[in-house]
C-alpha positions as CSV (number, residue, x, y, z in Angstrom):
1,M,134.2,110.7,130.1
2,T,133.2,108.2,127.4
3,V,133.7,108.6,123.7
4,S,129.9,109.1,123.2
5,E,129.8,111.8,125.9
6,T,132.8,113.5,124.1
7,L,131.0,113.3,120.7
8,S,127.8,114.8,122.0
9,E,129.7,117.5,123.9
10,F,131.3,118.8,120.7
11,S,128.6,117.8,118.2
12,G,127.5,120.7,115.9
13,L,130.5,122.9,116.7
14,K,132.2,124.6,113.7
15,V,135.9,124.7,114.2
16,M,138.3,126.5,111.9
17,V,142.0,125.4,111.6
18,I,144.3,127.8,109.7
19,D,147.8,126.4,109.2
20,D,150.2,126.3,106.2
21,S,151.3,122.8,107.3
22,K,149.1,120.1,105.7
23,T,150.3,117.7,108.3
24,I,149.1,120.0,111.2
25,R,145.8,120.7,109.4
26,R,145.1,117.1,108.8
27,S,146.0,116.0,112.3
28,A,143.9,118.7,113.9
29,E,141.0,118.0,111.5
30,S,141.1,114.3,112.3
31,L,141.2,114.8,116.1
32,L,138.4,117.4,116.0
33,Q,136.2,115.4,113.6
34,K,136.5,112.3,115.9
35,A,135.2,114.6,118.7
36,G,132.1,115.4,116.6
37,C,133.2,118.9,115.3
38,E,132.6,120.2,111.8
39,V,136.0,121.3,110.7
40,L,136.9,124.0,108.3
41,T,140.5,124.4,107.1
42,A,142.6,126.9,105.3
43,D,146.4,127.1,104.6
44,N,146.8,130.8,105.2
45,G,144.9,133.8,106.6
46,F,144.1,135.2,103.2
47,E,142.4,132.0,102.2
48,A,140.6,131.8,105.6
49,L,138.9,135.2,105.6
50,P,136.1,134.4,103.0
51,I,135.5,131.0,104.8
52,I,135.2,132.8,108.1
53,S,132.8,135.3,106.5
54,G,130.7,132.6,104.9
55,Q,130.7,129.9,107.6
56,H,131.1,131.9,110.9
57,P,133.0,129.2,112.8
58,D,132.5,128.9,116.6
59,I,136.3,128.9,117.3
60,I,139.4,129.5,115.2
61,F,142.9,127.9,115.7
62,I,145.5,130.0,113.8
63,D,149.1,129.2,113.2
64,I,151.4,132.2,113.7
65,M,153.9,131.7,111.0
66,M,152.2,131.6,107.6
67,P,152.7,133.1,104.1
68,R,150.6,136.1,102.9
69,L,148.7,136.9,106.1
70,D,150.4,135.6,109.3
71,G,148.4,134.5,112.3
72,Y,148.7,137.8,114.1
73,Q,147.4,139.7,111.1
74,T,144.6,137.2,110.6
75,C,143.6,137.3,114.3
76,A,143.6,141.2,114.2
77,L,141.4,141.2,111.2
78,V,138.9,138.9,112.8
79,K,138.9,140.7,116.1
80,N,138.6,144.1,114.5
81,N,135.4,143.1,112.7
82,P,132.3,143.5,114.9
83,K,130.6,140.5,113.2
84,Y,133.4,138.2,114.2
85,R,135.1,139.7,117.3
86,D,133.2,137.3,119.6
87,I,134.8,134.2,117.9
88,P,137.5,132.9,120.2
89,V,140.9,132.7,118.6
90,V,143.6,130.3,119.7
91,M,147.1,130.9,118.4
92,L,149.2,127.9,117.4
93,S,153.0,128.1,117.3
94,S,156.1,126.0,117.6
95,K,157.7,128.9,119.5
96,D,156.8,129.2,123.2
97,G,158.2,132.6,123.9
98,L,156.8,135.2,126.2
99,F,157.0,137.8,123.3
100,D,154.9,135.6,121.0
101,R,152.3,135.0,123.7
102,A,152.1,138.7,124.5
103,K,151.8,139.6,120.9
104,G,148.9,137.1,120.6
105,R,147.1,138.8,123.4
106,V,147.6,142.2,121.9
107,V,145.9,141.2,118.7
108,G,143.0,139.7,120.6
109,A,143.8,135.9,120.9
110,E,142.2,134.2,123.8
111,Q,144.8,131.4,124.1
112,Y,148.1,130.2,122.9
113,L,148.9,126.6,122.2
114,T,152.4,125.3,121.5
115,K,152.9,122.7,118.8
116,P,152.9,119.8,118.9
117,F,149.5,119.9,120.5
118,T,147.5,117.0,121.7
119,R,143.8,116.1,121.2
120,D,143.2,117.1,124.8
121,D,144.9,120.5,124.2
122,L,142.4,121.2,121.3
123,L,139.4,119.9,123.1
124,D,140.3,121.7,126.4
125,A,140.6,125.0,124.5
126,I,137.1,124.5,122.9
127,R,135.7,123.6,126.4
128,T,137.3,126.7,127.9
129,H,136.1,129.2,125.3
130,L,132.8,127.7,124.1
131,L,131.3,125.2,126.4
132,D,132.1,127.0,129.6
133,K,131.0,130.3,128.1
134,N,127.6,128.7,127.1
135,K,127.1,127.6,130.7
136,D,127.4,131.2,131.9
137,A,124.8,132.4,129.3
């Protein structure tokens, strides 16, 4: 796939990245913008909720370990709201434990990515949850 095909594939998609690490946010933002996505960021779940409400992103990547509202709590709030429950949520964590993955599923996350993630990890998650879903529609 060429760069221009990748750009058009992701063009117009609104992607939210919620992570308390500025490095992770910037890295994900840069990778996603290069792929043509519009990227929204927040450094914790509490800060993210009004952005989700106002911008209605197409997919959300959420770090698990954050101050105020952690990733599980943020995911549960999104998934328990009828207006936002269809937004795919991908949990991000440096831990790769079975318990963490299971807890992510319980709160409604569609996928779990272990940090450090690659550009392909992010884009594959978007393809899986947005682009493949649109083909079925």
